[in-house]
C-alpha positions as CSV (number, residue, x, y, z in Angstrom):
1,M,77.4,42.6,15.9
2,I,74.3,43.0,17.5
3,R,74.7,46.3,19.9
4,S,71.1,47.4,21.2
5,P,70.1,46.2,24.3
6,R,66.2,46.0,23.3
7,A,67.6,43.5,21.4
8,V,69.6,41.3,23.2
9,I,66.8,40.9,25.4
10,I,63.7,40.2,22.6
11,I,66.4,37.2,21.2
12,I,67.3,36.1,24.8
13,L,62.9,36.1,25.5
14,L,62.3,34.0,22.5
15,V,64.8,31.7,23.1
16,C,63.7,30.5,26.3
17,S,59.9,30.3,25.8
18,G,60.8,28.0,23.0
19,F,60.7,30.2,20.0
20,G,64.4,30.5,18.5
21,P,64.8,30.3,14.3
22,W,64.4,26.4,14.0
23,R,61.2,26.0,15.6
24,L,59.6,29.2,13.2
25,L,61.1,26.2,10.5
26,G,58.2,23.7,11.9
27,P,57.9,20.0,11.8
28,L,60.4,19.2,8.9
29,A,63.7,21.4,11.0
30,Q,62.4,19.4,14.4
31,A,62.5,16.5,13.3
32,E,65.7,16.6,11.1
33,E,67.0,17.5,14.6
34,S,66.0,14.2,15.9
35,G,67.0,12.0,13.4
36,Q,63.7,10.8,12.4
37,P,62.5,11.1,8.7
38,A,61.2,14.6,7.9
39,T,57.2,14.0,7.0
40,L,54.4,16.0,7.3
41,E,51.7,14.3,9.0
42,A,47.9,15.4,7.9
43,Q,45.4,16.0,10.9
44,A,43.6,12.6,11.9
45,Y,40.0,12.4,12.8
46,T,37.4,9.5,12.6
47,L,34.6,9.8,9.7
48,S,32.1,7.0,9.5
49,I,30.2,5.9,6.1
50,E,27.3,8.1,6.2
51,N,29.2,11.5,7.2
52,A,31.2,10.8,4.2
53,R,28.2,9.7,1.6
54,Q,26.4,13.4,2.7
55,L,29.9,14.9,2.3
56,A,29.9,14.2,-1.2
57,V,26.9,14.3,-1.8
58,D,27.3,18.1,-0.7
59,R,31.1,19.1,-2.0
60,N,30.8,17.2,-5.7
61,T,30.5,20.2,-8.4
62,S,29.1,17.5,-11.0
63,L,26.1,17.2,-8.9
64,A,26.2,21.6,-8.0
65,S,26.1,21.3,-11.3
66,L,23.1,19.4,-11.8
67,R,21.0,21.6,-9.5
68,E,21.8,23.8,-11.9
69,K,20.0,22.3,-15.0
70,I,16.5,21.1,-12.7
71,I,16.5,25.2,-11.6
72,A,17.3,25.8,-15.5
73,A,14.1,22.7,-16.5
74,K,11.7,24.7,-13.3
75,A,12.5,27.8,-15.5
76,R,11.7,26.8,-18.5
77,E,8.1,24.7,-17.2
78,G,7.8,27.9,-16.1
79,R,8.0,29.4,-19.7
80,S,6.3,26.6,-21.0
81,L,2.7,27.7,-19.4
82,A,3.2,31.8,-21.2
83,G,0.9,30.1,-23.7
84,F,-1.8,30.2,-21.0
85,Y,-1.7,33.9,-20.6
86,P,-2.9,36.7,-23.1
87,K,-0.2,39.0,-23.8
88,L,-0.6,43.0,-23.5
89,E,2.0,45.3,-25.5
90,T,1.4,49.2,-26.4
91,K,1.4,50.8,-29.8
92,F,2.7,54.3,-30.6
93,G,3.6,56.4,-32.9
94,S,3.4,58.8,-35.8
95,E,1.6,58.3,-38.9
96,Q,1.2,60.6,-42.1
97,A,-1.7,60.7,-44.0
98,G,-2.9,62.0,-47.7
99,S,-4.9,61.6,-50.8
100,S,-3.6,60.7,-54.1
101,G,-3.3,63.9,-56.2
102,S,-3.1,66.3,-53.6
103,S,0.2,67.4,-52.0
104,V,-1.7,68.2,-48.8
105,S,-0.7,65.8,-46.1
106,S,-1.6,65.4,-42.7
107,A,0.4,63.6,-40.1
108,S,-0.7,62.6,-37.1
109,G,0.0,60.4,-33.4
110,F,-1.3,57.5,-32.0
111,G,-1.4,55.6,-29.0
112,Y,-3.2,52.4,-28.2
113,L,-3.8,49.1,-26.2
114,A,-3.9,45.7,-28.5
115,A,-4.7,42.4,-26.2
116,T,-4.1,39.2,-28.1
117,W,-5.4,35.9,-26.6
118,N,-5.6,32.3,-27.6
119,I,-7.8,30.3,-27.0
120,Y,-7.5,27.1,-29.3
121,R,-3.8,26.0,-30.7
122,G,-4.8,22.5,-31.3
123,G,-3.4,21.4,-27.7
124,L,0.4,22.8,-28.8
125,D,0.6,25.0,-25.2
126,V,-0.6,21.8,-23.6
127,A,2.0,19.1,-25.3
128,A,4.6,21.6,-24.7
129,A,3.8,22.6,-21.1
130,R,3.8,18.5,-20.6
131,S,7.3,18.2,-21.9
132,A,8.8,20.8,-19.8
133,L,7.4,19.1,-16.7
134,L,8.7,15.8,-18.5
135,E,12.4,17.6,-18.6
136,T,12.2,18.9,-15.7
137,K,11.8,15.3,-14.6
138,L,14.6,13.7,-16.8
139,A,17.1,16.6,-14.9
140,E,16.1,15.1,-11.5
141,H,16.4,11.7,-12.4
142,E,19.9,12.6,-13.9
143,Y,20.4,14.4,-10.6
144,E,19.1,11.2,-8.9
145,I,21.5,8.8,-10.7
146,Q,24.6,11.1,-10.1
147,R,23.8,10.7,-6.9
148,L,23.2,7.7,-5.8
149,A,26.4,6.8,-8.0
150,V,28.8,9.2,-6.1
151,E,27.3,7.3,-2.6
152,R,28.4,3.6,-3.8
153,E,32.1,5.2,-4.8
154,V,32.5,6.1,-1.5
155,E,31.1,3.3,0.0
156,A,33.6,1.1,-2.9
157,V,36.5,3.6,-2.0
158,Y,35.6,3.1,2.2
159,S,34.9,-0.3,2.0
160,N,38.7,-0.8,0.5
161,I,39.8,1.1,3.2
162,L,38.2,-1.1,5.9
163,Y,39.0,-4.3,4.2
164,L,42.7,-3.4,4.1
165,R,42.6,-2.1,7.8
166,D,41.6,-5.8,8.6
167,V,44.1,-7.5,6.2
168,S,46.8,-5.7,7.1
169,L,46.1,-6.2,10.7
170,I,45.9,-10.1,10.5
171,K,48.9,-10.1,8.5
172,E,50.5,-8.2,11.5
173,R,49.2,-11.0,14.1
174,F,50.7,-13.2,11.8
175,I,54.2,-12.0,11.8
176,G,54.0,-12.1,15.0
177,I,52.7,-15.9,14.8
178,N,56.0,-16.2,12.4
179,A,57.7,-14.4,15.3
180,K,56.5,-17.8,17.7
181,Q,57.4,-20.1,15.4
182,Q,60.6,-19.3,14.7
183,A,61.5,-19.4,18.7
184,L,60.3,-23.0,18.6
185,A,62.1,-24.1,16.2
186,R,65.5,-22.6,17.6
187,Q,64.6,-24.2,20.3
188,I,64.7,-27.4,18.1
189,V,68.4,-26.7,16.8
190,N,69.3,-25.4,20.5
191,R,68.1,-29.6,21.7
192,G,70.1,-30.9,18.0
193,G,67.2,-31.3,16.8
194,G,67.3,-29.9,13.9
195,S,69.2,-27.5,11.3
196,Q,69.9,-23.5,11.1
197,S,68.2,-23.8,7.5
198,D,64.8,-23.8,9.3
199,V,65.6,-20.7,11.6
200,V,66.7,-18.8,8.1
201,E,63.6,-20.1,6.7
202,F,61.3,-18.0,9.6
203,D,63.6,-15.4,8.7
204,L,62.7,-15.1,4.8
205,K,59.5,-15.1,5.9
206,T,59.0,-12.5,7.8
207,G,60.6,-10.5,5.7
208,T,58.3,-11.2,3.1
209,L,55.4,-10.7,5.0
210,K,56.8,-7.2,6.4
211,S,57.0,-6.8,2.5
212,E,53.6,-7.8,1.8
213,L,52.0,-5.5,4.8
214,A,54.5,-2.2,3.4
215,Q,51.9,-2.9,-0.3
216,I,49.4,-3.3,1.6
217,E,49.8,0.1,4.0
218,Q,50.6,1.8,0.5
219,N,47.4,0.6,-1.0
220,Y,45.5,2.0,1.9
221,R,47.0,5.2,1.8
222,G,46.4,5.3,-1.7
223,F,42.6,4.8,-1.1
224,V,42.2,7.5,1.5
225,I,43.5,10.0,-1.2
226,K,41.1,8.3,-3.4
227,L,38.2,9.4,-0.6
228,K,39.5,12.1,0.9
229,S,39.6,13.3,-3.1
230,L,35.6,11.9,-3.2
231,I,34.8,14.1,0.0
232,A,36.9,17.4,-1.3
233,E,38.6,17.2,1.8
234,D,41.7,19.5,2.8
235,F,45.0,18.0,1.8
236,A,45.7,19.1,6.1
237,R,43.3,16.4,7.6
238,N,42.8,12.7,7.5
239,P,40.2,10.7,7.1
240,S,40.1,7.7,9.6
241,P,37.1,5.1,8.7
242,T,35.9,3.8,11.8
243,G,34.4,-0.1,12.5
244,Q,35.8,-3.3,10.4
245,L,34.4,-4.5,6.7
246,P,30.8,-6.0,8.4
247,H,30.0,-10.0,7.5
248,Q,27.0,-9.1,5.3
249,H,23.5,-11.5,4.6
250,L,21.0,-10.0,2.0
251,K,17.4,-8.7,3.9
252,Y,15.0,-9.9,1.5
253,P,14.6,-12.1,-1.5
254,L,14.5,-12.1,-4.4
255,S,11.0,-11.7,-5.8
256,T,11.2,-7.8,-3.1
257,Y,13.2,-7.0,-6.5
258,M,11.4,-8.4,-9.3
259,D,8.0,-6.5,-8.5
260,A,6.8,-3.6,-10.6
261,R,8.8,-1.2,-8.3
262,L,11.7,-2.1,-11.7
263,A,9.8,0.7,-12.9
264,D,12.1,3.0,-10.9
265,A,15.3,1.7,-11.8
266,P,18.0,4.4,-13.7
267,A,17.8,2.3,-17.3
268,V,14.2,1.9,-17.5
269,K,13.2,5.3,-15.9
270,T,15.3,7.3,-18.2
271,T,13.5,5.3,-21.3
272,A,10.0,5.5,-19.7
273,I,10.7,9.3,-19.6
274,H,12.2,9.9,-23.3
275,F,8.5,7.9,-24.2
276,D,6.5,9.9,-23.3
277,L,8.4,13.2,-24.0
278,A,8.2,11.5,-27.7
279,A,4.3,10.5,-27.4
280,H,3.7,14.9,-26.4
281,K,5.8,15.5,-29.4
282,S,3.7,13.5,-31.7
283,L,0.5,14.3,-29.7
284,A,2.3,18.2,-30.6
285,T,2.3,17.3,-34.1
286,R,-1.0,16.9,-34.7
287,G,-2.0,20.1,-33.7
288,R,-0.9,21.7,-36.2
289,W,-2.9,20.7,-38.6
290,L,-5.9,22.4,-36.4
291,P,-7.0,26.0,-36.7
292,Q,-5.4,28.4,-34.2
293,V,-8.0,30.4,-32.6
294,D,-6.8,33.9,-30.7
295,L,-9.5,36.3,-29.4
296,E,-7.7,39.9,-30.1
297,G,-7.7,43.5,-28.2
298,Q,-7.2,46.9,-29.7
299,F,-8.2,50.4,-27.3
300,G,-6.5,53.8,-27.3
301,D,-6.2,56.0,-29.8
302,R,-5.4,53.8,-32.7
303,P,-4.1,54.9,-36.7
304,L,-5.7,54.8,-39.6
305,S,-3.8,52.4,-41.3
306,I,-6.5,50.0,-38.7
307,G,-9.5,51.8,-38.9
308,G,-9.2,54.2,-36.1
309,S,-10.1,57.9,-36.0
310,D,-8.6,61.0,-36.4
311,N,-8.2,62.2,-32.5
312,N,-10.6,59.9,-31.0
313,L,-10.5,57.1,-28.9
314,G,-12.1,54.3,-30.1
315,G,-11.4,50.0,-29.5
316,S,-12.4,46.7,-31.2
317,V,-12.0,43.0,-30.3
318,A,-11.5,40.7,-33.2
319,V,-11.9,36.2,-32.8
320,V,-9.6,35.8,-35.4
321,A,-9.1,31.9,-36.6
322,T,-6.1,30.9,-39.0
323,W,-5.5,27.7,-40.3
324,E,-2.2,26.9,-42.4
325,I,-3.8,25.2,-45.5
326,F,-0.4,24.0,-47.2
327,G,3.1,24.3,-45.5
328,G,5.2,22.7,-47.7
329,F,4.5,18.4,-46.4
330,E,6.7,20.1,-43.2
331,T,3.5,19.1,-40.7
332,A,3.3,15.6,-42.4
333,Y,6.8,14.4,-42.3
334,E,7.6,15.8,-39.0
335,G,4.5,13.2,-37.2
336,K,6.1,10.4,-39.1
337,E,9.5,11.7,-37.3
338,R,7.8,11.9,-34.4
339,L,5.9,8.7,-34.6
340,A,8.7,6.6,-35.4
341,E,10.6,8.0,-32.7
342,K,7.9,7.4,-29.7
343,A,7.9,3.4,-31.4
344,T,12.0,3.5,-30.6
345,A,11.5,4.9,-27.3
346,D,8.8,2.0,-26.7
347,W,10.5,-1.4,-28.4
348,M,13.5,0.2,-26.7
349,L,11.6,0.5,-23.5
350,K,10.8,-3.2,-23.3
351,S,14.3,-4.4,-24.0
352,D,15.8,-2.0,-20.8
353,I,13.1,-4.1,-18.5
354,T,13.9,-7.2,-20.1
355,A,17.7,-7.0,-19.6
356,L,16.8,-5.7,-16.0
357,L,15.2,-8.4,-14.8
358,A,18.3,-10.6,-16.8
359,D,20.6,-8.5,-14.4
360,V,18.7,-8.9,-10.7
361,E,17.9,-12.6,-11.0
362,S,22.0,-12.8,-11.7
363,G,23.4,-10.3,-9.2
364,Y,21.0,-11.1,-6.9
365,G,22.5,-15.3,-7.1
366,E,26.0,-14.0,-7.2
367,L,25.6,-12.6,-4.0
368,V,23.8,-15.6,-1.7
369,T,26.5,-17.6,-3.8
370,I,29.5,-15.0,-1.8
371,Q,27.7,-14.6,1.4
372,K,27.3,-18.8,1.7
373,R,31.3,-18.4,0.6
374,S,32.1,-16.7,3.8
375,D,29.6,-18.7,5.7
376,Q,32.0,-21.4,5.2
377,G,34.4,-18.7,5.3
378,K,34.5,-19.1,9.0
379,A,34.8,-22.9,9.6
380,N,37.6,-22.7,6.6
381,I,38.9,-20.2,9.3
382,E,38.8,-22.9,12.7
383,L,39.3,-25.2,10.3
384,A,42.6,-23.8,9.8
385,K,43.6,-22.8,13.0
386,R,43.3,-26.2,14.6
387,Y,45.5,-28.3,11.3
388,Y,48.4,-25.0,12.5
389,E,48.0,-26.5,16.2
390,L,48.4,-29.9,15.3
391,V,51.4,-28.9,12.8
392,S,52.8,-27.4,15.8
393,A,52.4,-30.1,18.1
394,D,54.0,-32.7,15.7
395,F,56.8,-30.0,15.1
396,M,57.6,-29.7,18.4
397,R,57.9,-33.6,18.5
398,G,59.6,-33.9,15.4
399,Y,56.9,-35.3,12.7
400,K,56.7,-32.6,10.7
401,N,58.9,-30.0,9.4
402,S,59.8,-26.3,9.5
403,A,58.2,-26.6,5.5
404,D,55.4,-28.0,7.2
405,F,54.8,-25.4,10.2
406,N,55.5,-22.7,8.1
407,S,52.5,-24.0,5.4
408,A,49.9,-24.6,8.4
409,A,50.1,-21.2,9.9
410,Q,50.4,-19.9,5.4
411,T,46.9,-21.5,5.4
412,W,45.3,-20.3,8.7
413,Y,46.5,-16.6,7.1
414,E,44.8,-17.5,3.4
415,A,41.9,-18.4,5.1
416,E,40.9,-15.9,7.7
417,V,42.0,-13.2,4.0
418,E,40.0,-15.4,1.9
419,R,36.8,-14.8,3.8
420,K,37.3,-10.5,4.6
421,R,38.1,-10.9,0.4
422,L,34.5,-12.2,0.0
423,D,33.2,-9.8,2.2
424,L,35.0,-7.0,0.3
425,E,33.4,-8.8,-2.9
426,F,30.4,-9.0,-1.4
427,V,30.2,-5.2,-1.5
428,E,31.3,-4.7,-4.6
429,K,29.1,-7.2,-5.9
430,K,25.8,-5.0,-4.0
431,I,27.0,-1.9,-5.3
432,Q,27.0,-2.7,-8.7
433,L,23.6,-3.9,-8.4
434,E,22.2,-1.2,-6.6
435,A,23.3,0.4,-9.6
436,K,20.8,-1.5,-11.8
437,L,17.7,-1.1,-9.7
438,G,18.8,2.6,-8.0
439,K,18.3,2.0,-4.8
440,R,19.8,0.5,-2.0
441,I,19.7,-3.5,-1.4
442,E,19.0,-3.4,2.7
443,T,21.5,-6.2,4.5
444,V,22.1,-7.8,7.8
445,T,25.0,-8.0,9.7
446,M,26.0,-11.9,10.3
447,K,27.8,-11.2,14.2
448,D,26.9,-15.3,14.9
449,V,29.2,-15.8,12.2
450,D,31.4,-12.9,11.9
451,N,35.4,-13.5,12.1
452,G,35.3,-10.9,15.1
């Protein structure tokens, strides 16, 4: 028993203000009190496809890793320029000097500055710098490929969400149409013009439609979860994509995508960079056959072993040439290896261009076919609707049975869903072609033939 007056007052205030223990349990306990299922709904908010793409790019861990890879590549690029600058070092210590037959030796300290500046190295430094620059381009290209892949995946998931939302709306509308059909069948039965099986048939159809709707809604939730994963969204927030799946047409003719800009295609550009890298490495190998010339300088208190004088400052400047006469055929075999790598990259580049041209022409043709079929789908919907109206009138007059009436509604429904499916297929094929081209394909939303 609570004996403290203060505790009693606090409990009364909590109850009156709505903060009883049951309130502290949150929405699950409240749902149990109301008799509703205990679910925890995420906070919903609208999300455009542009925002979804940007969020996915900003939050993607693979892209973050590739950005760091670019930073490392740029650092290597800067490091490759070190060969163009002189190298400075200080040397200091002590030396012990003596003469033959004498037990007396003298010790002295030394300290001097030494500088070395390469004048010529057979083009090795230039090749190294250019190779490092190409490796940076390769890292940036790899990032761009991955970025576009993330954006395309977002568009595919987003489009599937819009498709399932549109199909669910169509399904709900036809559940309502089925209810009207059932009401008409019941009227005919009441007039003695049919049997009870006609009414039950529409009951069965209602159950089938609702079951299919439940599956569509589950698929919708699955794609929403996938979208949340792509944009790294918190589980407590639920994105709701805006708009409807559009009916699109290609904006430009095939010739636009069959020009020299194919050099930007991921496969072609990657192979081209590898070809350039192989070419520079081949040049670098040739440079190893040539002499290396360095400018060397020393100044300070140098040891006697390299020409210094005891306790006197001095300096020297020399031009030193080094030429490897024999190195066990290493350079010769390396040269053959680099030439073979260059030839391999060249053949791969030609093969990639040929394959890309075929893929672009084929993919473009598929998109044109899909957009034509979708255009025809508009006319098919109108015909299916008209057919349903005619069958409905014949059903009321007793010329058609419930199976005919049901089939006409199903034909109308399938025509509408098929058109939406074609619009989704257009997006999916477009994304596949964009992956090969390495750039977006511009389209136009055809509102004048849109189903609406």
